[in-house]
C-alpha positions as CSV (number, residue, x, y, z in Angstrom):
1,M,5.4,-11.0,-0.9
2,K,2.6,-10.0,1.5
3,F,1.1,-6.5,1.7
4,E,2.5,-5.9,5.3
5,E,6.0,-7.0,4.2
6,I,6.1,-4.6,1.3
7,I,5.0,-1.7,3.5
8,Q,7.6,-2.6,6.1
9,Q,10.4,-2.8,3.4
10,V,9.4,0.6,2.0
11,K,9.4,2.2,5.4
12,Q,12.9,0.8,6.0
13,G,14.1,2.3,2.7
14,N,14.4,-0.9,0.7
15,Y,13.0,-0.2,-2.8
16,A,12.6,-2.2,-5.9
17,P,13.2,-0.5,-9.3
18,V,9.8,-1.7,-10.6
19,Y,6.6,-2.3,-8.6
20,F,3.7,-3.9,-10.6
21,L,0.6,-3.7,-8.4
22,H,-2.4,-5.4,-9.9
23,G,-5.7,-7.0,-8.8
24,E,-9.3,-6.5,-8.0
25,E,-8.9,-4.8,-4.5
26,P,-7.8,-1.2,-5.0
27,F,-7.2,-0.5,-1.3
28,F,-3.9,-2.4,-1.0
29,I,-2.6,-1.0,-4.3
30,D,-3.4,2.5,-3.2
31,K,-1.7,2.0,0.2
32,I,1.5,0.6,-1.2
33,S,1.7,3.3,-3.8
34,E,1.0,6.0,-1.2
35,T,3.6,4.6,1.2
36,I,6.3,4.6,-1.5
37,Q,5.4,8.2,-2.4
38,K,5.7,9.2,1.2
39,H,9.1,7.6,1.9
40,A,11.0,7.4,-1.4
41,L,11.8,11.1,-1.7
42,K,12.4,14.0,0.6
43,D,10.1,17.0,0.3
44,D,12.8,19.1,-1.4
45,E,13.5,16.4,-3.9
46,R,10.0,16.0,-5.3
47,G,9.9,19.0,-7.6
48,F,12.3,17.5,-10.2
49,N,12.1,13.8,-9.3
50,E,8.5,12.9,-8.8
51,T,6.3,12.2,-11.8
52,I,2.6,11.2,-11.7
53,L,1.2,9.8,-14.9
54,Y,-2.3,8.4,-15.8
55,G,-2.8,5.5,-18.1
56,K,-5.4,7.1,-20.2
57,D,-3.4,10.3,-20.7
58,T,0.1,8.9,-21.5
59,D,1.7,6.3,-23.7
60,V,4.4,3.7,-23.1
61,I,7.0,5.4,-25.1
62,N,6.8,8.6,-23.0
63,L,6.7,6.5,-19.9
64,I,9.9,4.7,-20.8
65,H,11.6,7.9,-21.7
66,A,10.6,9.3,-18.3
67,A,11.8,6.2,-16.5
68,R,15.2,6.3,-18.2
69,R,15.9,9.9,-17.1
70,F,18.4,10.3,-14.3
71,P,17.4,12.0,-11.0
72,M,18.3,15.6,-10.3
73,G,20.0,16.4,-7.0
74,A,18.6,13.2,-5.5
75,P,19.7,9.5,-5.3
76,R,16.5,8.4,-7.1
77,Q,13.5,9.5,-9.0
78,L,9.9,8.2,-8.6
79,I,7.4,7.6,-11.3
80,V,3.9,6.5,-10.4
81,V,1.5,5.3,-13.1
82,R,-2.1,5.5,-12.0
83,E,-4.9,3.7,-13.8
84,A,-2.3,1.7,-15.7
85,Q,-5.0,-0.7,-16.8
86,L,-6.0,2.0,-19.2
87,L,-2.5,2.2,-20.7
88,D,-2.5,1.4,-24.4
89,K,0.1,-1.2,-25.7
90,I,1.3,-2.0,-22.2
91,E,3.2,-5.0,-23.6
92,M,5.8,-2.5,-24.9
93,L,7.0,-2.1,-21.2
94,E,8.6,-5.5,-21.6
95,S,11.9,-4.0,-22.8
96,Y,12.2,-1.6,-19.8
97,I,11.2,-4.2,-17.2
98,K,14.0,-6.4,-18.6
99,N,16.6,-3.6,-18.0
100,P,15.2,-1.1,-15.5
101,L,17.2,2.0,-14.4
102,V,18.3,1.4,-10.8
103,S,17.9,5.1,-9.9
104,T,14.3,5.0,-10.9
105,I,11.4,3.7,-8.9
106,L,8.6,2.8,-11.3
107,V,5.2,2.1,-9.6
108,I,2.5,0.7,-11.9
109,N,-1.0,0.7,-10.4
110,Y,-3.0,-1.7,-12.5
111,K,-6.4,-1.8,-10.8
112,Y,-9.6,-3.8,-10.8
113,K,-8.2,-6.7,-12.7
114,T,-5.1,-8.9,-13.0
115,L,-2.4,-8.8,-15.6
116,D,-2.7,-11.6,-18.2
117,G,-0.2,-14.2,-17.1
118,R,0.5,-15.2,-20.7
119,S,1.6,-11.7,-21.7
120,K,5.1,-10.6,-22.5
121,V,5.0,-8.1,-19.6
122,S,4.1,-10.9,-17.2
123,A,6.9,-13.0,-18.5
124,A,9.4,-10.1,-18.1
125,L,8.2,-9.4,-14.6
126,K,8.7,-13.1,-13.6
127,A,12.2,-13.1,-15.1
128,Q,13.3,-9.8,-13.5
129,K,14.2,-10.7,-10.0
130,Q,14.5,-7.0,-9.0
131,A,10.8,-6.4,-9.9
132,L,8.2,-6.7,-7.2
133,V,4.8,-8.0,-8.3
134,F,1.9,-7.8,-5.9
135,E,-1.6,-9.2,-6.7
136,S,-4.2,-7.4,-4.6
137,K,-7.0,-9.8,-4.0
138,K,-10.5,-9.1,-2.7
139,L,-11.1,-10.4,0.8
140,Y,-13.8,-13.0,1.2
141,D,-16.7,-11.8,3.2
142,N,-15.7,-14.1,6.1
143,Q,-12.2,-12.5,6.1
144,V,-13.3,-8.8,6.4
145,G,-14.1,-8.9,10.1
146,A,-10.7,-10.4,11.0
147,W,-9.0,-7.8,8.8
148,I,-10.7,-5.0,10.6
149,G,-9.6,-6.5,13.9
150,S,-6.0,-6.8,12.7
151,Y,-6.1,-3.2,11.3
152,L,-7.2,-1.9,14.7
153,K,-4.8,-4.1,16.7
154,E,-1.9,-2.4,14.9
155,K,-3.2,0.9,16.4
156,G,-3.6,-0.5,19.9
157,L,-7.4,-0.8,19.6
158,S,-10.1,-3.5,19.3
159,I,-13.7,-3.7,18.3
160,E,-16.7,-5.7,19.6
161,A,-17.7,-8.6,17.4
162,K,-21.2,-7.2,17.0
163,A,-19.9,-3.7,16.2
164,S,-17.7,-5.2,13.5
165,V,-20.6,-7.1,12.0
166,M,-22.7,-4.0,12.0
167,L,-20.0,-2.1,10.0
168,I,-19.7,-4.8,7.5
169,E,-23.4,-5.2,7.0
170,F,-23.8,-1.4,6.5
171,L,-20.8,-0.7,4.4
172,G,-20.1,-4.1,2.7
173,S,-16.6,-5.4,2.0
174,D,-15.3,-2.1,0.5
175,L,-12.1,-1.7,2.5
176,E,-11.7,2.0,1.7
177,K,-15.2,2.8,3.1
178,L,-14.5,0.5,6.1
179,V,-11.2,2.2,6.9
180,Q,-12.8,5.6,6.6
181,A,-15.5,4.6,9.1
182,V,-13.0,3.0,11.4
183,E,-10.8,6.1,11.3
184,K,-13.8,8.2,12.2
185,L,-14.6,5.9,15.1
186,M,-11.0,6.1,16.3
187,I,-11.2,9.9,16.5
188,S,-14.5,9.6,18.4
189,L,-13.1,7.4,21.2
190,G,-12.4,9.3,24.3
191,P,-9.1,9.3,26.2
192,G,-8.3,5.9,27.7
193,N,-10.9,4.1,25.5
194,S,-9.5,1.4,23.2
195,M,-12.6,-0.6,22.4
196,I,-15.0,0.3,19.6
197,T,-18.5,-0.7,20.7
198,V,-21.9,-1.0,19.2
199,D,-22.8,2.4,20.8
200,N,-19.8,4.0,19.1
201,V,-20.9,2.7,15.7
202,S,-24.5,3.7,16.2
203,R,-23.6,7.2,17.3
204,N,-20.9,8.0,14.7
205,I,-21.7,6.0,11.6
206,G,-25.4,6.5,11.4
207,I,-26.4,2.8,11.9
208,S,-29.4,2.5,14.1
209,K,-28.6,0.4,17.2
210,E,-32.1,-1.0,17.2
211,Y,-33.2,-1.1,13.6
212,N,-30.7,-2.8,11.3
213,P,-30.5,-6.1,9.5
214,F,-28.4,-7.7,12.2
215,E,-31.1,-7.0,14.8
216,L,-33.8,-8.4,12.5
217,Q,-31.7,-11.5,12.1
218,S,-31.4,-11.7,15.8
219,A,-35.1,-11.4,16.2
220,L,-35.7,-14.2,13.7
221,I,-33.2,-16.4,15.4
222,Q,-35.0,-16.0,18.7
223,K,-38.4,-16.2,17.0
224,D,-39.2,-12.9,18.7
225,V,-42.3,-11.9,16.6
226,A,-42.9,-8.6,18.3
227,K,-39.4,-7.4,17.8
228,A,-39.2,-8.6,14.2
229,N,-42.4,-6.8,13.3
230,R,-41.2,-3.6,15.0
231,I,-38.0,-3.7,12.9
232,V,-39.8,-4.5,9.7
233,R,-42.1,-1.5,10.2
234,A,-39.1,0.8,10.7
235,F,-37.6,-0.6,7.5
236,A,-40.8,-0.1,5.6
237,A,-40.9,3.6,6.7
238,N,-37.4,4.1,5.3
239,P,-37.1,1.9,2.2
240,K,-34.1,3.8,0.7
241,D,-32.1,3.2,3.8
242,Y,-33.1,-0.5,4.1
243,P,-33.3,-2.0,0.6
244,V,-34.8,-5.5,0.5
245,P,-31.8,-7.1,-1.4
246,A,-29.4,-5.9,1.4
247,I,-31.6,-7.4,4.1
248,T,-32.2,-10.7,2.2
249,G,-28.5,-10.9,1.6
250,V,-27.8,-10.8,5.4
251,L,-30.4,-13.3,6.2
252,F,-29.4,-15.7,3.3
253,N,-25.8,-15.7,4.7
254,Y,-27.1,-16.7,8.1
255,F,-29.6,-19.4,7.1
256,S,-27.3,-21.0,4.5
257,K,-24.7,-21.4,7.3
258,L,-27.4,-22.7,9.6
259,L,-28.3,-25.3,7.1
260,A,-24.6,-26.3,7.0
261,Y,-24.6,-26.4,10.8
262,Y,-27.0,-29.4,10.7
263,Y,-24.5,-31.5,8.8
264,L,-21.6,-30.9,11.2
265,T,-20.6,-34.0,13.1
266,D,-18.6,-31.9,15.6
267,K,-20.7,-29.1,17.1
268,S,-18.3,-27.9,19.6
269,K,-17.8,-24.1,19.7
270,A,-14.3,-24.2,18.1
271,A,-15.3,-26.7,15.4
272,V,-18.4,-24.8,14.4
273,A,-16.5,-21.5,14.2
274,S,-13.9,-23.1,12.1
275,A,-16.3,-25.0,9.8
276,L,-18.7,-22.0,9.2
277,K,-15.8,-19.5,9.2
278,I,-17.5,-17.3,11.8
279,N,-16.3,-15.5,15.0
280,P,-16.8,-17.9,18.0
281,F,-18.8,-15.2,19.5
282,F,-21.7,-16.0,17.1
283,V,-21.7,-19.8,17.5
284,G,-24.6,-19.4,20.0
285,D,-26.8,-17.9,17.2
286,Y,-26.5,-21.1,15.3
287,Q,-27.2,-23.3,18.3
288,T,-30.3,-21.2,19.0
289,G,-31.3,-21.2,15.3
290,A,-31.1,-25.0,15.2
291,R,-33.4,-25.3,18.2
292,N,-36.0,-23.0,16.7
293,Y,-35.9,-24.1,13.1
294,S,-35.9,-27.6,11.7
295,G,-33.7,-28.4,8.8
296,V,-36.7,-28.6,6.5
297,K,-37.8,-25.1,7.6
298,V,-34.3,-23.7,7.0
299,A,-34.3,-25.0,3.5
300,E,-37.8,-23.4,3.0
301,V,-36.5,-20.1,4.4
302,I,-33.6,-20.1,2.0
303,S,-36.0,-20.6,-0.9
304,L,-38.2,-17.8,0.4
305,L,-35.2,-15.4,0.6
306,R,-34.3,-16.1,-3.0
307,E,-38.0,-15.6,-4.1
308,Y,-38.4,-12.3,-2.3
309,D,-35.0,-11.0,-3.4
310,M,-36.2,-11.5,-7.0
311,K,-39.5,-10.0,-6.3
312,S,-37.9,-6.9,-4.8
313,K,-36.0,-6.5,-8.1
314,G,-39.3,-6.6,-10.1
315,F,-39.4,-10.3,-11.0
316,G,-42.8,-11.8,-10.4
317,N,-43.9,-8.7,-8.5
318,V,-46.5,-6.3,-9.9
319,S,-47.3,-3.8,-7.2
320,A,-46.1,-4.8,-3.7
321,S,-43.9,-2.2,-2.0
322,S,-40.6,-3.1,-0.3
323,G,-42.3,-2.8,3.1
324,E,-45.1,-5.2,2.1
325,L,-42.6,-7.7,0.7
326,L,-40.5,-7.6,3.9
327,T,-43.6,-8.0,6.1
328,E,-44.8,-11.0,4.1
329,L,-41.4,-12.6,4.0
330,V,-40.9,-12.2,7.8
331,Y,-44.3,-13.6,8.5
332,K,-43.5,-16.7,6.3
333,I,-40.2,-17.2,8.0
334,L,-41.7,-17.1,11.5
335,H,-44.7,-19.2,10.8
């Protein structure tokens, strides 16, 4: 079952006796667990019927005893196990999963990894039709932008493609951080405004509109030497805010896709967007890049990015500062 479907069922009051939430992306696990906590009990039922346990501080025997208690003055009780990946001898839960108490909602938050599919607990969960198992997978980098758009669409808002890219470049693919930033941006929008713009991101998230890796990439695509050097000088003056690996990562993503662009037989806008897994808005960047850089040069740039990424981490670099490395790298890319 998909994340959105689980959330919808919970809000409608349809609960499973056991929720096993596992996987590498904590955001979806937290949101499902929080939604169950919000809706499963009324405020006056929580005192006797809501139990929060932590995997490192409890054991399976006590957990099962708690789960087999009957609710007091309420139709159900709720037990939430946080950090269940730290729970010792979790395989002992097999017996409870096979025969759960229908008046208990047991929510197991098993974060940052997946349950071993060969384990007894996994077999019991597969056999127990009433149990709901959800694997929370990390989004691929090319999926994060679409996810932000979908998240905002549910709230009646939208975001400029460039603003979305700026957020992802600055915050990475950490969904919790991205949602916090988006919530902040939503609050900052004035009445009647439904579009988050680059200006909104620049003013409220602390990302320079002019000096950021996305603008450096744009300058390199256009072969705008003056602009590229101006941005690199700004980066060199603030090395903690603009670490070389973060910048080379952004550029590597673009130039590796530009290399793939050369091999596409269909270079129509829709075909390129689909093949490279990019927003159609950015197809023009690849068309321009292909005009300004030969395939041989792109391969050379990719090699340079790898080399300078390693140098920035101390491999093969004795004394050059991050600013000197960036200046040298950009010069070699442009010439």
